[in-house]
CHARMM internal coordinates of N, CA and C (Angstrom, degrees):
IC EDIT
DIST 1 N 1 CA 1.4491
DIST 1 CA 1 C 1.5093
ANGL 1 N 1 CA 1 C 112.22
DIST 1 C 2 N 1.3074
ANGL 1 CA 1 C 2 N 118.93
DIHE 1 N 1 CA 1 C 2 N -37.96
DIST 2 N 2 CA 1.4718
ANGL 1 C 2 N 2 CA 123.33
DIHE 1 CA 1 C 2 N 2 CA 178.81
DIST 2 CA 2 C 1.4909
ANGL 2 N 2 CA 2 C 107.50
DIHE 1 C 2 N 2 CA 2 C -67.60
DIST 2 C 3 N 1.3791
ANGL 2 CA 2 C 3 N 116.62
DIHE 2 N 2 CA 2 C 3 N -42.58
DIST 3 N 3 CA 1.4931
ANGL 2 C 3 N 3 CA 120.67
DIHE 2 CA 2 C 3 N 3 CA -179.56
DIST 3 CA 3 C 1.5263
ANGL 3 N 3 CA 3 C 108.60
DIHE 2 C 3 N 3 CA 3 C -61.86
DIST 3 C 4 N 1.3159
ANGL 3 CA 3 C 4 N 120.62
DIHE 3 N 3 CA 3 C 4 N -41.09
DIST 4 N 4 CA 1.4682
ANGL 3 C 4 N 4 CA 123.15
DIHE 3 CA 3 C 4 N 4 CA 179.20
DIST 4 CA 4 C 1.4990
ANGL 4 N 4 CA 4 C 110.77
DIHE 3 C 4 N 4 CA 4 C -61.22
DIST 4 C 5 N 1.3747
ANGL 4 CA 4 C 5 N 116.71
DIHE 4 N 4 CA 4 C 5 N -42.43
DIST 5 N 5 CA 1.4679
ANGL 4 C 5 N 5 CA 117.35
DIHE 4 CA 4 C 5 N 5 CA -179.20
DIST 5 CA 5 C 1.5523
ANGL 5 N 5 CA 5 C 110.13
DIHE 4 C 5 N 5 CA 5 C -69.10
DIST 5 C 6 N 1.3530
ANGL 5 CA 5 C 6 N 116.26
DIHE 5 N 5 CA 5 C 6 N -36.59
DIST 6 N 6 CA 1.4916
ANGL 5 C 6 N 6 CA 118.37
DIHE 5 CA 5 C 6 N 6 CA 178.99
DIST 6 CA 6 C 1.5447
ANGL 6 N 6 CA 6 C 106.77
DIHE 5 C 6 N 6 CA 6 C -62.25
DIST 6 C 7 N 1.3344
ANGL 6 CA 6 C 7 N 118.35
DIHE 6 N 6 CA 6 C 7 N -44.48
DIST 7 N 7 CA 1.4531
ANGL 6 C 7 N 7 CA 119.58
DIHE 6 CA 6 C 7 N 7 CA -179.38
DIST 7 CA 7 C 1.5414
ANGL 7 N 7 CA 7 C 111.53
DIHE 6 C 7 N 7 CA 7 C -63.05
DIST 7 C 8 N 1.3252
ANGL 7 CA 7 C 8 N 117.36
DIHE 7 N 7 CA 7 C 8 N -38.72
DIST 8 N 8 CA 1.4737
ANGL 7 C 8 N 8 CA 119.05
DIHE 7 CA 7 C 8 N 8 CA 177.40
DIST 8 CA 8 C 1.5804
ANGL 8 N 8 CA 8 C 110.46
DIHE 7 C 8 N 8 CA 8 C -65.60
DIST 8 C 9 N 1.2621
ANGL 8 CA 8 C 9 N 115.82
DIHE 8 N 8 CA 8 C 9 N -34.99
DIST 9 N 9 CA 1.4910
ANGL 8 C 9 N 9 CA 118.67
DIHE 8 CA 8 C 9 N 9 CA 179.08
DIST 9 CA 9 C 1.5513
ANGL 9 N 9 CA 9 C 108.83
DIHE 8 C 9 N 9 CA 9 C -68.76
DIST 9 C 10 N 1.3031
ANGL 9 CA 9 C 10 N 114.85
DIHE 9 N 9 CA 9 C 10 N -41.00
DIST 10 N 10 CA 1.4923
ANGL 9 C 10 N 10 CA 118.71
DIHE 9 CA 9 C 10 N 10 CA 174.31
DIST 10 CA 10 C 1.5300
ANGL 10 N 10 CA 10 C 112.75
DIHE 9 C 10 N 10 CA 10 C -58.95
DIST 10 C 11 N 1.3532
ANGL 10 CA 10 C 11 N 114.67
DIHE 10 N 10 CA 10 C 11 N -40.65
DIST 11 N 11 CA 1.3688
ANGL 10 C 11 N 11 CA 118.75
DIHE 10 CA 10 C 11 N 11 CA 177.29
DIST 11 CA 11 C 1.5350
ANGL 11 N 11 CA 11 C 114.70
DIHE 10 C 11 N 11 CA 11 C -65.96
DIST 11 C 12 N 1.3235
ANGL 11 CA 11 C 12 N 115.50
DIHE 11 N 11 CA 11 C 12 N -40.23
DIST 12 N 12 CA 1.4607
ANGL 11 C 12 N 12 CA 121.81
DIHE 11 CA 11 C 12 N 12 CA 174.18
DIST 12 CA 12 C 1.5631
ANGL 12 N 12 CA 12 C 111.39
DIHE 11 C 12 N 12 CA 12 C -59.18
DIST 12 C 13 N 1.3251
ANGL 12 CA 12 C 13 N 117.25
DIHE 12 N 12 CA 12 C 13 N -41.47
DIST 13 N 13 CA 1.4371
ANGL 12 C 13 N 13 CA 119.69
DIHE 12 CA 12 C 13 N 13 CA 176.94
DIST 13 CA 13 C 1.5003
ANGL 13 N 13 CA 13 C 113.28
DIHE 12 C 13 N 13 CA 13 C -64.74
DIST 13 C 14 N 1.3435
ANGL 13 CA 13 C 14 N 116.00
DIHE 13 N 13 CA 13 C 14 N -39.70
DIST 14 N 14 CA 1.4473
ANGL 13 C 14 N 14 CA 119.46
DIHE 13 CA 13 C 14 N 14 CA 176.58
DIST 14 CA 14 C 1.5467
ANGL 14 N 14 CA 14 C 112.66
DIHE 13 C 14 N 14 CA 14 C -65.81
DIST 14 C 15 N 1.3225
ANGL 14 CA 14 C 15 N 117.17
DIHE 14 N 14 CA 14 C 15 N -39.93
DIST 15 N 15 CA 1.4276
ANGL 14 C 15 N 15 CA 120.97
DIHE 14 CA 14 C 15 N 15 CA 178.05
DIST 15 CA 15 C 1.5421
ANGL 15 N 15 CA 15 C 110.76
DIHE 14 C 15 N 15 CA 15 C -67.08
DIST 15 C 16 N 1.3337
ANGL 15 CA 15 C 16 N 116.52
DIHE 15 N 15 CA 15 C 16 N -36.34
DIST 16 N 16 CA 1.4215
ANGL 15 C 16 N 16 CA 121.27
DIHE 15 CA 15 C 16 N 16 CA 175.68
DIST 16 CA 16 C 1.5235
ANGL 16 N 16 CA 16 C 112.76
DIHE 15 C 16 N 16 CA 16 C -56.89
DIST 16 C 17 N 1.3434
ANGL 16 CA 16 C 17 N 113.94
DIHE 16 N 16 CA 16 C 17 N -44.59
DIST 17 N 17 CA 1.4754
ANGL 16 C 17 N 17 CA 117.25
DIHE 16 CA 16 C 17 N 17 CA 175.87
DIST 17 CA 17 C 1.4640
ANGL 17 N 17 CA 17 C 113.09
DIHE 16 C 17 N 17 CA 17 C -62.18
DIST 17 C 18 N 1.3460
ANGL 17 CA 17 C 18 N 117.26
DIHE 17 N 17 CA 17 C 18 N -41.15
DIST 18 N 18 CA 1.4804
ANGL 17 C 18 N 18 CA 120.63
DIHE 17 CA 17 C 18 N 18 CA 178.61
DIST 18 CA 18 C 1.5051
ANGL 18 N 18 CA 18 C 109.57
DIHE 17 C 18 N 18 CA 18 C -63.32
DIST 18 C 19 N 1.3158
ANGL 18 CA 18 C 19 N 118.40
DIHE 18 N 18 CA 18 C 19 N -40.66
DIST 19 N 19 CA 1.4858
ANGL 18 C 19 N 19 CA 121.71
DIHE 18 CA 18 C 19 N 19 CA 179.62
DIST 19 CA 19 C 1.5438
ANGL 19 N 19 CA 19 C 110.64
DIHE 18 C 19 N 19 CA 19 C -60.36
DIST 19 C 20 N 1.3055
ANGL 19 CA 19 C 20 N 117.62
DIHE 19 N 19 CA 19 C 20 N -45.13
DIST 20 N 20 CA 1.4392
ANGL 19 C 20 N 20 CA 120.25
DIHE 19 CA 19 C 20 N 20 CA -179.50
DIST 20 CA 20 C 1.5222
ANGL 20 N 20 CA 20 C 113.13
DIHE 19 C 20 N 20 CA 20 C -65.30
DIST 20 C 21 N 1.3478
ANGL 20 CA 20 C 21 N 114.33
DIHE 20 N 20 CA 20 C 21 N -27.87
DIST 21 N 21 CA 1.4984
ANGL 20 C 21 N 21 CA 119.45
DIHE 20 CA 20 C 21 N 21 CA -177.21
DIST 21 CA 21 C 1.5299
ANGL 21 N 21 CA 21 C 110.23
DIHE 20 C 21 N 21 CA 21 C -92.39
DIST 21 C 22 N 1.3343
ANGL 21 CA 21 C 22 N 118.27
DIHE 21 N 21 CA 21 C 22 N -10.84
DIST 22 N 22 CA 1.4672
ANGL 21 C 22 N 22 CA 122.40
DIHE 21 CA 21 C 22 N 22 CA -172.53
DIST 22 CA 22 C 1.5406
ANGL 22 N 22 CA 22 C 112.56
DIHE 21 C 22 N 22 CA 22 C -73.49
DIST 22 C 23 N 1.3349
ANGL 22 CA 22 C 23 N 113.42
DIHE 22 N 22 CA 22 C 23 N 137.37
DIST 23 N 23 CA 1.4723
ANGL 22 C 23 N 23 CA 119.94
DIHE 22 CA 22 C 23 N 23 CA 174.96
DIST 23 CA 23 C 1.4833
ANGL 23 N 23 CA 23 C 111.74
DIHE 22 C 23 N 23 CA 23 C -122.27
DIST 23 C 24 N 1.3100
ANGL 23 CA 23 C 24 N 119.44
DIHE 23 N 23 CA 23 C 24 N -2.73
DIST 24 N 24 CA 1.4586
ANGL 23 C 24 N 24 CA 124.50
DIHE 23 CA 23 C 24 N 24 CA 179.75
DIST 24 CA 24 C 1.5467
ANGL 24 N 24 CA 24 C 110.24
DIHE 23 C 24 N 24 CA 24 C -101.20
DIST 24 C 25 N 1.3005
ANGL 24 CA 24 C 25 N 116.38
DIHE 24 N 24 CA 24 C 25 N 118.42
DIST 25 N 25 CA 1.4524
ANGL 24 C 25 N 25 CA 119.51
DIHE 24 CA 24 C 25 N 25 CA -175.54
DIST 25 CA 25 C 1.5290
ANGL 25 N 25 CA 25 C 112.97
DIHE 24 C 25 N 25 CA 25 C -64.39
DIST 25 C 26 N 1.3526
ANGL 25 CA 25 C 26 N 118.20
DIHE 25 N 25 CA 25 C 26 N -32.76
DIST 26 N 26 CA 1.4609
ANGL 25 C 26 N 26 CA 118.14
DIHE 25 CA 25 C 26 N 26 CA 176.21
DIST 26 CA 26 C 1.4970
ANGL 26 N 26 CA 26 C 112.22
DIHE 25 C 26 N 26 CA 26 C -68.10
DIST 26 C 27 N 1.3010
ANGL 26 CA 26 C 27 N 117.77
DIHE 26 N 26 CA 26 C 27 N -45.44
DIST 27 N 27 CA 1.4497
ANGL 26 C 27 N 27 CA 121.44
DIHE 26 CA 26 C 27 N 27 CA 175.83
DIST 27 CA 27 C 1.5775
ANGL 27 N 27 CA 27 C 111.75
DIHE 26 C 27 N 27 CA 27 C -60.06
DIST 27 C 28 N 1.2966
ANGL 27 CA 27 C 28 N 116.40
DIHE 27 N 27 CA 27 C 28 N -36.85
DIST 28 N 28 CA 1.4334
ANGL 27 C 28 N 28 CA 120.35
DIHE 27 CA 27 C 28 N 28 CA 177.72
DIST 28 CA 28 C 1.5099
ANGL 28 N 28 CA 28 C 111.95
DIHE 27 C 28 N 28 CA 28 C -62.91
DIST 28 C 29 N 1.3178
ANGL 28 CA 28 C 29 N 116.04
DIHE 28 N 28 CA 28 C 29 N -39.57
DIST 29 N 29 CA 1.5147
ANGL 28 C 29 N 29 CA 122.07
DIHE 28 CA 28 C 29 N 29 CA 176.84
DIST 29 CA 29 C 1.5595
ANGL 29 N 29 CA 29 C 109.47
DIHE 28 C 29 N 29 CA 29 C -59.67
DIST 29 C 30 N 1.3129
ANGL 29 CA 29 C 30 N 115.85
DIHE 29 N 29 CA 29 C 30 N -44.64
DIST 30 N 30 CA 1.4645
ANGL 29 C 30 N 30 CA 118.43
DIHE 29 CA 29 C 30 N 30 CA 178.52
DIST 30 CA 30 C 1.4993
ANGL 30 N 30 CA 30 C 112.41
DIHE 29 C 30 N 30 CA 30 C -64.42
DIST 30 C 31 N 1.3142
ANGL 30 CA 30 C 31 N 116.97
DIHE 30 N 30 CA 30 C 31 N -42.90
DIST 31 N 31 CA 1.4106
ANGL 30 C 31 N 31 CA 121.07
DIHE 30 CA 30 C 31 N 31 CA -178.89
DIST 31 CA 31 C 1.5659
ANGL 31 N 31 CA 31 C 110.08
DIHE 30 C 31 N 31 CA 31 C -63.29
DIST 31 C 32 N 1.3111
ANGL 31 CA 31 C 32 N 118.47
DIHE 31 N 31 CA 31 C 32 N -38.97
DIST 32 N 32 CA 1.4548
ANGL 31 C 32 N 32 CA 123.72
DIHE 31 CA 31 C 32 N 32 CA 179.15
DIST 32 CA 32 C 1.5385
ANGL 32 N 32 CA 32 C 107.56
DIHE 31 C 32 N 32 CA 32 C -64.21
DIST 32 C 33 N 1.3238
ANGL 32 CA 32 C 33 N 115.83
DIHE 32 N 32 CA 32 C 33 N -44.16
DIST 33 N 33 CA 1.4975
ANGL 32 C 33 N 33 CA 119.26
DIHE 32 CA 32 C 33 N 33 CA 177.99
DIST 33 CA 33 C 1.4946
ANGL 33 N 33 CA 33 C 111.17
DIHE 32 C 33 N 33 CA 33 C -59.97
DIST 33 C 34 N 1.3616
ANGL 33 CA 33 C 34 N 116.73
DIHE 33 N 33 CA 33 C 34 N -42.97
DIST 34 N 34 CA 1.4638
ANGL 33 C 34 N 34 CA 121.35
DIHE 33 CA 33 C 34 N 34 CA 178.40
DIST 34 CA 34 C 1.5210
ANGL 34 N 34 CA 34 C 111.95
DIHE 33 C 34 N 34 CA 34 C -57.60
DIST 34 C 35 N 1.3528
ANGL 34 CA 34 C 35 N 114.34
DIHE 34 N 34 CA 34 C 35 N -42.15
DIST 35 N 35 CA 1.4689
ANGL 34 C 35 N 35 CA 119.47
DIHE 34 CA 34 C 35 N 35 CA 178.43
DIST 35 CA 35 C 1.5096
ANGL 35 N 35 CA 35 C 112.70
DIHE 34 C 35 N 35 CA 35 C -64.21
DIST 35 C 36 N 1.2902
ANGL 35 CA 35 C 36 N 116.02
DIHE 35 N 35 CA 35 C 36 N -40.54
DIST 36 N 36 CA 1.4786
ANGL 35 C 36 N 36 CA 120.87
DIHE 35 CA 35 C 36 N 36 CA 178.07
DIST 36 CA 36 C 1.5055
ANGL 36 N 36 CA 36 C 109.67
DIHE 35 C 36 N 36 CA 36 C -62.32
DIST 36 C 37 N 1.2804
ANGL 36 CA 36 C 37 N 117.70
DIHE 36 N 36 CA 36 C 37 N -43.06
DIST 37 N 37 CA 1.4617
ANGL 36 C 37 N 37 CA 121.56
DIHE 36 CA 36 C 37 N 37 CA 179.39
DIST 37 CA 37 C 1.5190
ANGL 37 N 37 CA 37 C 111.36
DIHE 36 C 37 N 37 CA 37 C -61.02
DIST 37 C 38 N 1.3520
ANGL 37 CA 37 C 38 N 116.08
DIHE 37 N 37 CA 37 C 38 N -46.83
DIST 38 N 38 CA 1.4034
ANGL 37 C 38 N 38 CA 122.07
DIHE 37 CA 37 C 38 N 38 CA -178.24
DIST 38 CA 38 C 1.5914
ANGL 38 N 38 CA 38 C 109.04
DIHE 37 C 38 N 38 CA 38 C -63.39
DIST 38 C 39 N 1.3293
ANGL 38 CA 38 C 39 N 116.30
DIHE 38 N 38 CA 38 C 39 N -42.05
DIST 39 N 39 CA 1.4721
ANGL 38 C 39 N 39 CA 119.54
DIHE 38 CA 38 C 39 N 39 CA -179.76
DIST 39 CA 39 C 1.5662
ANGL 39 N 39 CA 39 C 111.71
DIHE 38 C 39 N 39 CA 39 C -64.74
DIST 39 C 40 N 1.2751
ANGL 39 CA 39 C 40 N 115.62
DIHE 39 N 39 CA 39 C 40 N -36.84
DIST 40 N 40 CA 1.4575
ANGL 39 C 40 N 40 CA 119.91
DIHE 39 CA 39 C 40 N 40 CA 176.09
DIST 40 CA 40 C 1.5882
ANGL 40 N 40 CA 40 C 109.57
DIHE 39 C 40 N 40 CA 40 C -64.63
DIST 40 C 41 N 1.2890
ANGL 40 CA 40 C 41 N 114.92
DIHE 40 N 40 CA 40 C 41 N -40.96
DIST 41 N 41 CA 1.4755
ANGL 40 C 41 N 41 CA 119.00
DIHE 40 CA 40 C 41 N 41 CA -178.37
DIST 41 CA 41 C 1.5324
ANGL 41 N 41 CA 41 C 109.50
DIHE 40 C 41 N 41 CA 41 C -69.27
DIST 41 C 42 N 1.3145
ANGL 41 CA 41 C 42 N 119.48
DIHE 41 N 41 CA 41 C 42 N -35.04
DIST 42 N 42 CA 1.4081
ANGL 41 C 42 N 42 CA 123.67
DIHE 41 CA 41 C 42 N 42 CA 177.41
DIST 42 CA 42 C 1.5229
ANGL 42 N 42 CA 42 C 111.44
DIHE 41 C 42 N 42 CA 42 C -64.84
DIST 42 C 43 N 1.3445
ANGL 42 CA 42 C 43 N 116.90
DIHE 42 N 42 CA 42 C 43 N -34.79
DIST 43 N 43 CA 1.4675
ANGL 42 C 43 N 43 CA 120.32
DIHE 42 CA 42 C 43 N 43 CA -179.57
DIST 43 CA 43 C 1.5169
ANGL 43 N 43 CA 43 C 112.58
DIHE 42 C 43 N 43 CA 43 C -67.43
DIST 43 C 44 N 1.3018
ANGL 43 CA 43 C 44 N 115.36
DIHE 43 N 43 CA 43 C 44 N -27.25
DIST 44 N 44 CA 1.4925
ANGL 43 C 44 N 44 CA 119.41
DIHE 43 CA 43 C 44 N 44 CA -174.18
DIST 44 CA 44 C 1.5175
ANGL 44 N 44 CA 44 C 111.31
DIHE 43 C 44 N 44 CA 44 C -72.98
END
COOR INIT
IC SEED 1 N 1 CA 1 C
IC BUILD
């Protein structure tokens, strides 16, 4: 369980980098959705 959370946090950091480099608004929407999904999973 701790390893799963660590992996999710790593994924969030990777997505954060993608968001800062993103110039496409459609891609940005998908990245934001991906972040929301991961945050919901972390709360469980």
